[in-house]
N, C-alpha and C positions, 0 to 999 in steps of 0.2 A: 382439894390439892394446892401443895403451895411449894415456894423452894426451903421453906422452913425444914431444918435439919438435914439440908441436901449438902454433899459436898462438890463445889464447883473450882475447877481449876481456869484459872485467867490468864492465857497463854500471852506474852508481850504486855506483863501488866504495867511496865514503868512508863506510863504515858498519862494526858489527862483523861483519856477513855477509861483507861485501866484502872486508875483513881476512882473515878466517876463508879464504875462497875463494883469496885471492892467495897465501897461505902453502901452503895444500894444492896448488895447481896448480903454483907454483915447487918444492915439494917433489918434485911428479911428474915434474919435468922441463921441463912446459911454459913456453913463452915466454907472457908476460902483457901486454896492455895495458888497463892501469886508468884508467878514465874516470869524471871527476866534474868539478862546478862549481869546486869551491875548492881553489884549487893548493896552499895550508896542507897541505890536510887529505890531498891525493894524496902529500904529500912522506914520511910513513912508508912508504908503498906502493911507492914509488921507490927506499927504501932496502932492501926486501926483494928488488929486482930487478926490480921490474916496469916496464915502459916506461908513463909516465903521460901523459896528455893531458886538458886543461881544455877540456871542451865542454858546452854545454847541447844534451841531448840532445831536447829540445822545439821546438827550433829546427831546422827541416828543412835549411836552406842549411848551418848550422855541422855538422851531422851529415854531410852531403854532403862538406864540406870537409875533416872529419876523415878520411873515407874515400880520399880523394883521395890527402890527405898520406900516409897509411900505404902507399897502393899505392906513390905516387911513392918511397918508401924499401924497395920490394920486399916488404912485409909483406902476408902472404895471411890472413885470418882462418878459423880450423878450427872455431870455436866461439864462443857468445854468452852468458854467464848474465847475464841482464835481472834487477837489483834495485833498479830505479827504482819508488820507490811508497813509501807511508806510510798512516796511519789518520786519519780524522775520521769520529765519529759521534755519535749522541747525539740524544735529542729527539723518537724515534719518527717516522713519516711527516712529519709536519708540520714537524719539526726539520731536515728534511734540506735544508740550505740550496745556492743554486746557487753558492757561494763555496766551501765543501766539496766538492761534485763537481768543479768545474773544477779544482781543487788536487789532488784523486784522479785528474783525467784525464791529467794530466800522466805518468803511470807508461803509460798505454796511448798515447798520444801518441809518447813515445820508444822505446816497443816496435816501433812503427809505421815509424819513421823508421830505427831501427836494424837492423832485419830487412831493410827495402827497400835501404838501402846496402851492406848487405854479402851480401846475396843471393847474388849472382853468386860471391863468393868460397866461402859454404858449399856450393853446387852442385858445384862444380869439385872441391873437397877431397877428400882421398883417406877423411877420417874426419872428418866435421863432425857438432857435437852442439849443442844450443840448450836452454836452461831458462829458463822463468820460475818465479818465486814467488808462488804463488796462495793461495787460503785455502779452510778448510773451511766459510766462510760462503757460498760458491757453492752447497754443497748443500743448505744450512739457512738463507737469507737471515732475518735479522731486521729489524724495523722500524727499531731505532736504527742499524742499519748498513746500510740500505739503499743509498745511494750508494756506499758500499765494495764491499759485494756485487755489485752492477750492474757497477761498473767491473774488479772482478775477472774476473767471467764474459765479459764482452768481451775481456778479455786473453787470456782462456783459448780463447775463439772464434777468437783471431787466431794462438795457437800451435798450434791444432788445424788451422787453414789452411794453416798453414807446413808440418805434418805431411805434408798431401796434397800439396803443393806438392813436396816432395821426394819422394813417391811417384811422382808424375806426371813429374817429372824423370827420374828412374830408369827408368821405364816407355819415355818417350822417348831415352834413351841407346842407344850400341851394344848395351850388355848389360842387358837387361831386369831381371837377377837383382841386378845392382849398386846396391841401396840403399844408400848410402853415409853417408846423414845423416839425423839424427833430432831432432825437436822434442818436447821433454819440458814436462811440468808436476808441479812439486813444490807438495803443499799443505800448509799447515800452519795450526794453529790460531792459535798465535801465534809468532814465529821467533826470540822472545827464550830463550836458551838451546839452541837447534838451529843456531847458527851453523855449528859444527864437523860436525854432521851433515849438513847442507846441502852444505858444500863437499866430504865425503867422497862422498855421493850424486854429486854432480854428475862429480866427477873419475872415480867408476866408471862413468858412461854410458860410456866409452870402451873398458870390457873386456867390454862385451856387443856383439852385434852389433845394427847399426842397425834391422834390420827386428825386434828382440825389443823395443825400447824406444820407436820411433818414435809419437805419439799417445798414449802412455801416461801416465795422472795417476798419481802416487805420493805417499802421505801419508807425512809426516815426524812423529814424535813420538805415531804414534798409540797 
């Protein structure tokens, strides 16, 4: 089993980690759909052989339209790497502004929209893997990053719920032993400098049985 010939959607692909992921996936023989808001920044990913799509992943209707367009072209998604997010912090508890929280919340909103829109594809895939990038701050939240840690904790809860959903779907299938999809959480203290490690770890998820990695938290750069 490998990622070769799988179709993987990289959500929030216009970053250093997105570039690394696209390169690693393409080198491993995967088809890649790179999604972001900025067409110009998606251009280099298209040059790497990825199919690119401009989409605001916090817009539910836009994500549904993207999913429908891919299906109309015969594209079925076997994996999702969720890279939508960012950092805002500082000022202790009193300094955790609503503006910062709403900006950070976009990562959770995008995760919800994308996972729902492509859920049927993932459950039906012969080998599906999804992953989010979370933070070690979830295990040790600090006052200056309370908004950030709270949103990351919520994203982890959603990813773990996906893991249970994959297991439930497998139990309801014709073969109860056939868990084929897995949802994984990667935690980092900082993603800077770990982009290639993240890409390799994500690609490597297809080398393991789904049951071995589903609902796992993997810390990178520990």
